[in-house]
N, C-alpha and C positions, 0 to 999 in steps of 0.2 A: 134364706134357707136351714135348714137345722143342721146345728152343728154341736161339739163338744171338744174342750180342752183334755190335753190329756198326756202322759209321758209317751215319747216316741221309743224312749228303748230305756234301761234300768240306771237306775242315779245313784251317787253317793256320797257323802259329807259327811265331817265330824268335828264335833267342838269338846272344848274340856272346861269343866269348872270345877273347882276345887279337887285337882287329881281324881273326880269322874268324868271319864270316858263316854261321851251320848255319840255312837255310829250309827247314822242314820242311811235306809238305801228305802228309794224309791222302787216303784216296781208298775209298769202296765198290766192292769189284771180285765176280764173280762166277768168271770161269774165268781160267785161267793167260793166254790169248790176250790177256784185257782187261785184266790187269795189264801186260802187256807192249805194248801201244799206249798206254799211259797213262805208262810207260816213255817208251818211244821222243817221247812228245808234251813232257813233261816236260824231257829234255836238248834239245830243238831251242828251247825256250822259256829254256833258261837255259843258253845253247849255250857266253857263256864262264864257266862256272864249271869249278873243277878237278876237282870230284869229285861223282856220284851216287849217293849209297848207300843199299840201300833191303832192305825184304823184306815178305813177303806170306804171307798163312796164307787157305787154301783150304780149305773145307766139304769133308769127307770122310772117310771108313775106312779108314786115319786121313787127319788131316788133311795137305792140303798144304804143306808151309813151303819157301820156299826165299828166300836172300839174298843181297847181294852189298858186301864193301867198295869197287868201282869202284875200286883204286888203293890203298885206305889201306892202313896196315900190317893183317895177317891178323886177325880176329878186331876190331878197333876202331869198325868201324862196322855191318856189316850184321846181325854176331847182339846188340850191344846193340841194334839197334831191334828186334830180331825178341823179344828179349827184354821189352824192357817188351810190345808186343802181347798173347803170352804171358801173362803176368803181371798184363795187365788182361782176360784172356780172352776178345779180340778173335776176330776170323773173317771171311772172305771180307772181307781190310781190306789195303790196300796203303800204305805207310809212306815216300815219298822222302826223305831228307835231301840239300839241295842246300850243297855248303861252296863260297865263295869263299875263298881262302886269303889269313889276313892278316899275311903274311911272319914270322909266327913260331910254330919249331916248337912243338905241344904236348905229346908224348909219347905212349905209350901209354894210361898213367891218363886222358891227360887229354883225349883223343882220344874214349875210350869215356864217359865222365863227358860230353861235348860235346855226342855223338851221341845220348845216351841223355835228356839233360837235352831238349835240340833236338824228339825225340816225342814225350818227353812234355808238351812246351806245344801242341806242332802236336796233338796228342789234347783237350787242355784247350780251342782251340779250337774242336773236334767235337762238335758232335751225337751222343751216340751211343743207340742205340737194343737194346731185347730186344723180336726177331722171333721169333714163335712159329708151332706149325703150326697151324694150321685147316679146318677144313669149310666152303666155301659151299653155305651153307641155302637153300631156298625154301623159303617161308613162306605157304602159298596160304586165305585165313578171307574168311568176310562179315565186312563191315562192323560187325555187335555184335561181336565177338571181336578187332578193330582193340585198340583199347584197352590191353587187359589180358595181349598179347602186346607190343605197346609196349613195359608198363609192365615183364613180365617180362625184357626183352630189356635192359632201362637199368635193372632192379637187378645185374643180372649184365655191366656195363659193356659189351655186343655191340654191336662196328659194325653200323652199318643200310647195306649198299651201296647198292642201290634200294628205290623202294618205287613199283607202278604202281597205279593204280586204274582199272579197267571195271569188272563187276557185280561182281566180287571184287577182294580187296588180293592182289596176291603181294610180298612181300618178299622180300629173298634180304638177308641176314644172315652174318657172319665169325664161327662158334661155334668157342670153343677147343677142340680134340679130346679133351677128357675131360669138357669140361662138357656133350658133344651129348646123352647120354642123359639126362640130368636136365632140360635144357632141354626136351628133348620131351616129357615126362613132364608138366612145370609147363604148357607150353602146352595140352595134351590135357585134363586137369585142369580149367584154366581156361578151355577152349572146348567143354566137354561134348565133347568127342573130335570136333569140327568142325574143327580144323585139318588140312591137307595139309601133306604133307613131303617136296619134293625134294632129296636129295643131289647136289652139281653138282660135287664132286670136292676135292682138297684145295689149299689154299695157305696162303700166309705173309702174318703181318699184324704189322705194328710197334706197342709201346707204350714211347714215351719214357722214358726215364728221368729 
């Protein structure tokens, strides 16, 4: 099943190293344009900070990866941030580490450790999820088949998106792509072939870690 790991929502963490504050913020993003807009917003919010270093990874084949040291010595900020994102196998994600200088130079190694620690701390306060490729499926049944269908979908942990009750019952569920054929077979057998299916296209759904 096709899937990827990302942030469910914005997260934030902070570390202090020799009086320098490193404020890390994590954002889910879908495009480079969205990442750029968030970066501008962060820079305006923390306009008095010396550095806004960042990295992002956007899904693609190959993935789009960008990073910036934003005035820090080359390779001491953007690359460590990116390496943490890679190491945790995250994508569609932006990490920004804002530094308030504390008056003491940290040196190359100290900066790498501080930016690595900051983004790691930010991720520890971020809800990470796995997003899976699924199929939005309409299931139309009479009322006698409803209980069996609800049982079968619950057994597989399948999300029910909507249920409409008229003279028939129409359920909309999100089915993992690799479970679709098996679920249809089980429902046909459980309803004596009375259920009708309509596939409504692909979609991504989330499972929390």
